[in-house]
C-alpha positions as CSV (number, residue, x, y, z in Angstrom):
1,X,42.1,5.6,-10.6
2,X,38.4,5.3,-11.4
3,X,36.6,2.5,-9.6
4,X,33.0,1.2,-9.1
5,X,32.2,-1.5,-6.5
6,X,28.9,-3.4,-6.8
7,X,27.5,-6.7,-5.6
8,X,27.9,-7.9,-9.2
9,X,31.6,-7.1,-9.2
10,X,34.2,-4.4,-9.2
11,X,35.6,-2.5,-12.2
12,X,38.8,-0.4,-11.8
13,X,40.5,1.6,-14.5
14,X,44.1,2.9,-14.1
15,X,44.5,4.6,-17.4
16,X,46.1,1.6,-19.1
17,X,43.7,-1.3,-18.4
18,X,40.4,-2.2,-16.9
19,X,40.5,-4.7,-14.0
20,X,37.2,-6.7,-13.9
21,X,36.6,-8.6,-10.7
22,X,33.4,-10.7,-10.3
23,X,31.5,-10.1,-7.1
24,X,30.8,-12.7,-4.4
25,X,27.0,-12.3,-4.5
26,X,25.1,-15.5,-4.9
27,X,23.6,-14.2,-8.2
28,X,27.0,-14.0,-9.9
29,X,27.2,-16.7,-12.5
30,X,29.4,-19.8,-12.2
31,X,31.2,-18.9,-15.4
32,X,32.2,-15.5,-14.2
33,X,33.3,-16.9,-10.8
34,X,35.3,-19.6,-12.5
35,X,36.9,-17.1,-15.0
36,X,38.0,-14.9,-12.1
37,X,39.6,-11.5,-12.5
38,X,40.2,-10.2,-16.0
39,X,42.6,-7.5,-17.0
40,X,41.5,-5.8,-20.3
41,X,44.2,-3.6,-21.9
42,X,43.0,-0.3,-23.2
43,X,44.0,-1.3,-26.7
44,X,41.5,-4.2,-26.7
45,X,38.5,-1.8,-26.2
46,X,36.3,-0.3,-28.9
47,X,34.0,1.5,-26.5
48,X,32.0,1.6,-23.2
49,X,28.4,2.5,-22.4
50,X,26.2,3.0,-19.4
51,X,22.6,1.7,-19.8
52,X,20.3,3.1,-17.1
53,X,17.1,1.4,-15.9
54,X,14.6,2.4,-13.1
55,X,16.2,0.2,-10.4
56,X,19.4,-1.0,-12.0
57,X,21.4,-0.6,-15.2
58,X,24.5,-1.9,-16.8
59,X,28.1,-0.9,-17.6
60,X,28.9,-2.6,-20.9
61,X,32.3,-2.9,-22.6
62,X,32.6,-3.3,-26.4
63,X,35.7,-5.1,-27.4
64,X,37.5,-4.8,-30.7
65,X,36.6,-7.7,-33.0
66,X,39.2,-10.5,-32.7
67,X,40.7,-9.2,-29.5
68,X,39.2,-11.8,-27.1
69,X,39.1,-15.6,-27.5
70,X,36.1,-16.0,-25.2
71,X,34.1,-13.6,-27.3
72,X,35.3,-15.3,-30.5
73,X,34.4,-18.7,-29.3
74,X,31.0,-17.8,-28.0
75,X,30.0,-15.5,-30.9
76,X,28.0,-13.1,-28.7
77,X,25.8,-16.0,-27.5
78,X,26.5,-15.7,-23.8
79,X,23.6,-14.7,-21.6
80,X,23.9,-11.2,-20.1
81,X,24.4,-12.7,-16.6
82,X,27.4,-14.8,-17.9
83,X,29.1,-12.0,-19.9
84,X,32.2,-10.8,-18.0
85,X,32.2,-7.6,-19.9
86,X,28.9,-6.4,-18.4
87,X,28.4,-5.1,-14.8
88,X,25.0,-4.7,-13.1
89,X,24.9,-1.2,-11.6
90,X,22.5,0.0,-8.9
91,X,20.6,3.2,-9.8
92,X,22.2,5.2,-7.0
93,X,25.7,4.5,-8.5
94,X,24.9,5.7,-12.0
95,X,27.1,8.8,-11.4
96,X,30.1,6.6,-10.6
97,X,29.4,4.4,-13.6
98,X,29.3,7.5,-15.9
99,X,32.5,8.8,-14.4
100,X,34.4,5.5,-15.0
101,X,33.0,5.3,-18.6
102,X,34.1,8.9,-19.3
103,X,37.6,8.1,-18.0
104,X,37.8,5.1,-20.4
105,X,36.5,7.2,-23.3
106,X,39.0,10.0,-22.6
107,X,41.8,7.5,-22.5
108,X,40.7,5.9,-25.8
109,X,40.7,9.4,-27.4
110,X,43.9,10.5,-25.8
111,X,45.8,7.4,-26.9
112,X,44.2,7.3,-30.3
113,X,43.1,3.7,-29.9
114,X,41.4,2.5,-33.1
115,X,38.0,0.6,-32.8
116,X,38.9,-1.5,-35.8
117,X,39.3,-5.3,-35.7
118,X,42.6,-6.8,-34.8
119,X,44.4,-9.8,-36.2
120,X,45.8,-11.2,-33.0
121,X,44.3,-11.9,-29.5
122,X,44.9,-9.1,-27.0
123,X,43.5,-11.2,-24.0
124,X,45.0,-14.5,-23.1
125,X,41.9,-16.6,-22.6
126,X,41.0,-18.7,-19.5
127,X,43.9,-20.0,-17.4
128,X,45.0,-23.7,-17.8
129,X,44.2,-26.4,-17.1
130,X,40.5,-26.0,-17.6
131,X,37.7,-28.5,-17.3
132,X,33.9,-28.5,-17.2
133,X,31.2,-31.1,-16.9
134,X,27.7,-30.6,-18.4
135,X,25.3,-32.4,-20.6
136,X,26.5,-35.8,-21.6
137,X,30.2,-35.4,-20.8
138,X,33.2,-33.7,-19.4
139,X,35.6,-31.6,-21.5
140,X,39.1,-30.6,-20.4
141,X,42.1,-28.9,-22.0
142,X,45.7,-28.7,-20.7
143,X,47.2,-26.6,-23.4
144,X,48.4,-29.6,-25.5
145,X,45.4,-31.9,-25.8
146,X,41.6,-31.9,-25.4
147,X,40.1,-34.7,-23.3
148,X,36.5,-35.8,-23.6
149,X,34.9,-38.2,-21.1
150,X,31.4,-39.5,-21.1
151,X,28.8,-40.1,-18.4
152,X,25.9,-42.5,-18.0
153,X,23.6,-40.3,-20.1
154,X,25.8,-40.5,-23.2
155,X,24.5,-42.4,-26.2
156,X,26.2,-45.8,-26.7
157,X,27.2,-44.9,-30.2
158,X,29.4,-42.2,-28.8
159,X,30.5,-43.7,-25.4
160,X,31.4,-47.1,-26.8
161,X,34.7,-45.7,-28.1
162,X,35.7,-44.7,-24.6
163,X,37.2,-41.3,-23.6
164,X,38.7,-39.2,-26.4
165,X,42.1,-37.4,-26.4
166,X,42.6,-35.0,-29.3
167,X,46.0,-33.3,-29.7
168,X,45.8,-29.6,-30.2
169,X,47.7,-30.0,-33.5
170,X,44.7,-31.9,-34.9
171,X,42.1,-29.3,-33.8
172,X,41.1,-27.0,-36.6
173,X,38.2,-25.2,-34.9
174,X,35.9,-25.1,-31.9
175,X,32.1,-24.5,-31.7
176,X,30.1,-23.5,-28.6
177,X,26.4,-23.2,-29.0
178,X,24.0,-22.8,-26.0
179,X,20.7,-24.6,-25.8
180,X,17.9,-22.5,-27.1
181,X,14.2,-23.3,-26.7
182,X,13.7,-27.0,-27.7
183,X,17.1,-27.1,-29.4
184,X,20.0,-28.6,-27.4
185,X,23.4,-26.9,-27.5
186,X,26.9,-28.3,-27.9
187,X,30.6,-27.9,-27.5
188,X,32.2,-29.4,-30.6
189,X,35.8,-29.7,-31.7
190,X,36.5,-29.7,-35.4
191,X,39.2,-32.3,-36.0
192,X,41.5,-32.6,-39.1
193,X,40.5,-35.6,-41.2
194,X,37.2,-36.1,-39.3
195,X,34.3,-34.4,-41.2
196,X,31.2,-33.6,-39.2
197,X,28.6,-36.1,-40.2
198,X,26.6,-36.7,-37.0
199,X,24.7,-34.4,-34.6
200,X,26.4,-33.6,-31.3
201,X,24.4,-36.4,-29.6
202,X,26.3,-39.0,-31.6
203,X,29.5,-37.1,-32.5
204,X,32.6,-38.4,-30.5
205,X,34.2,-35.0,-30.8
206,X,31.3,-33.1,-29.2
207,X,29.6,-32.8,-25.9
208,X,25.8,-32.2,-26.1
209,X,24.4,-29.5,-23.8
210,X,20.8,-29.5,-22.5
211,X,20.4,-26.0,-21.1
212,X,21.3,-26.6,-17.5
213,X,23.2,-24.2,-15.2
214,X,26.7,-25.5,-15.8
215,X,26.4,-25.3,-19.6
216,X,28.2,-21.9,-19.9
217,X,31.3,-23.4,-18.2
218,X,31.9,-25.3,-21.4
219,X,32.5,-21.9,-23.0
220,X,35.7,-21.6,-20.9
221,X,37.1,-24.8,-22.5
222,X,36.1,-23.5,-25.9
223,X,37.8,-20.2,-25.2
224,X,41.0,-21.8,-23.9
225,X,41.3,-23.9,-27.1
226,X,40.4,-20.9,-29.3
227,X,43.2,-18.8,-27.7
228,X,45.8,-21.4,-28.9
229,X,44.5,-21.9,-32.4
230,X,45.6,-19.6,-35.3
231,X,43.7,-16.3,-35.2
232,X,40.7,-16.3,-37.5
233,X,41.9,-13.3,-39.3
234,X,45.2,-15.0,-40.1
235,X,43.4,-18.2,-41.1
236,X,41.3,-16.2,-43.6
237,X,44.4,-14.6,-45.0
238,X,43.1,-11.2,-43.9
239,X,45.8,-8.5,-43.4
240,X,44.7,-5.6,-41.3
241,X,46.5,-2.4,-40.4
242,X,48.0,-2.4,-36.9
243,X,46.1,-0.6,-34.2
244,X,46.3,3.2,-34.9
245,X,47.8,4.4,-31.7
246,X,48.9,8.0,-31.0
247,X,52.4,8.8,-32.4
248,X,55.2,8.1,-29.9
249,X,57.1,11.3,-28.9
250,X,60.4,11.8,-30.6
251,X,63.4,10.8,-28.4
252,X,64.2,14.5,-27.5
253,X,60.6,15.4,-26.8
254,X,59.6,15.6,-23.2
255,X,56.2,14.7,-21.8
256,X,55.0,18.3,-21.7
257,X,55.8,18.9,-25.3
258,X,54.1,15.6,-26.3
259,X,50.9,16.7,-24.5
260,X,51.0,20.1,-26.3
261,X,51.4,18.3,-29.6
262,X,48.4,16.1,-28.7
263,X,46.3,19.1,-28.0
264,X,47.1,20.5,-31.5
265,X,46.2,17.1,-33.0
266,X,42.9,17.1,-31.2
267,X,42.2,20.6,-32.4
268,X,42.8,19.4,-36.0
269,X,40.5,16.4,-35.6
270,X,37.8,18.8,-34.4
271,X,38.3,21.1,-37.3
272,X,38.2,18.1,-39.7
273,X,34.9,17.0,-38.2
274,X,36.4,13.7,-36.8
275,X,35.6,14.8,-33.2
276,X,32.4,16.5,-32.1
277,X,32.7,19.5,-29.8
278,X,31.8,17.3,-26.8
279,X,34.3,14.7,-27.7
280,X,37.0,17.3,-28.1
281,X,36.2,18.9,-24.7
282,X,36.5,15.5,-23.0
283,X,39.8,14.7,-24.7
284,X,41.2,18.1,-24.0
285,X,40.3,17.8,-20.3
286,X,42.0,14.4,-20.1
287,X,45.2,16.0,-21.7
288,X,45.2,18.9,-19.3
289,X,44.9,16.6,-16.3
290,X,48.3,15.1,-17.4
291,X,50.0,18.4,-17.7
């Protein structure tokens, strides 16, 4: 197993999945602490990189498009400190970070995992029930309905109708937008039969966000709902090929024969120009370790 332990968190890779555990350091964001440990299957990954700086750097995962409801709901708008797929690495641990990244890359090559988009979520989203308070209200989701409650800062035009309960069956989409500059953010639920005609400040299906520390927690509610809506690729009528994984061995083929076959396949990929010499060497080394 490849593992790196930092104040920011611990990442461990067992060949099949990456286990991402947030650290207990005071600088770890509330969103990552609330989200807790994540298990990311190898098939959900498109790549991994190590970015080095003078004092610290980052381990960064790149997920396949459509694999993760949190990434889908936030649209890449999470701050780096809130992104659970990034890990701050101290400069004296760059070697360990590179080793873990190489192990992940080797596994992706060996298993033939495609970096292409997927048409179904490969991660489950935040555990339920989930609730967060920020801006002018509180949003909660129990798997069947969304609950919106207002606070004393809510505009009368929105709070006069009282708390809102929206059945999941009526939700057609979810938007999470962080505050940026002078523009407030929001968490908005798109509801069947209720066109969006008002800004979040007055929309009874939205919580307005003002750029405070707890705003990112609303992204967890957005992701939990997103995970239980039809996948965007299915909604758009897009049909994609299933992930291109390595061929399964024939029933009579033992593991040693399967690995020999994989070596031949890697050699063909190098001859065809699909793999560089360096990529071929890394993949070959990973195969030989299993023999």
